[in-house]
C-alpha positions, 0 to 999 in steps of 0.5 A: 571123516571126523564127527562133532558130538552134539551140534553146538547151540550155534549150529542148531540156531544158525541152521534153523535161522537160515532155513526160516529166512528162506521160508523153507520147511524141512522137506523143501530144504532137503530137496533143494540142497540135494538138487543144488549142491548134492547134499544128502540130508533128509528132512529128519536129519535137518530137524535133528540138527536143528533140535540138537537130537543128532548125536554126531554131525559129520564135519563134511556135512556141516561144511556142505551146509555152510557151502550151500548157504555161501558161508564159511564153516567158521561162520556156521559153527561159531557166529550167531548169524541172526545177530550179524544180520540184525547188525548189518540191517542197523548199519544199513539204516545208519549208512542212509542217515549219515549219507542224508546228513553229510552227502555222499562225498563225505559219508565214506570217511565217516563210515570208516570212523563209524566202523572203528566206533562200533569195534570200540564198543559203541552200540549201533542204536546209539549212533543211529540216535546221534545221526537222527539228532544231528539231522534234526539239528541240521534241519532246524538250522536250515529253517532258522537260517531261512528266517534269519533267526537263531544260532546256526548249527556251527555255533551249537557245537 
C-alpha cells in the first residue's frame, strides 16, 4: 500500500480539529475507532499524525480515518475542515436572517442567489450585514407605516 511522506499540514490540522470537536483525547479516539470501524491506530500514532512526527502515513489508514468521520478522502487531505465548518455556521445564520426577512416562500430563490454571490467572492459576513440592515429597514418601514409617517421601504430603494 502506498504511503504519504509526512502528512500535509491539512491532514494534521483536520485530524486534530475533528478529534477536538468530539471532545476526545488520543486514547478515547483510538478505542472508539477500533470498536466502530476496526481502525487500529494507537494513541501515539494519532498524536504523531497530528503533530506531523510520523514520517509515513499509509493511504489506506488515511482513507479509514476519513471513513470514520464520514468524510471523503479528498476532504481530509485537501480541505481545511475548520474553515468549512465556520462557513456552514455563518451560512446557517444568514439563512435564518433571510427567512425572517422574506418569509420561507421567497427564501429558497434567494438562497440560490446567495450561493452564487459567495462563489463569486462576496464574504458571508458582508451578506449577513446586508440582511441585518435590510431587516432593520423593514422594521423601520413597518413602524412608520403604522404611524402614517415617513417613506416606505420600497421608496428607499
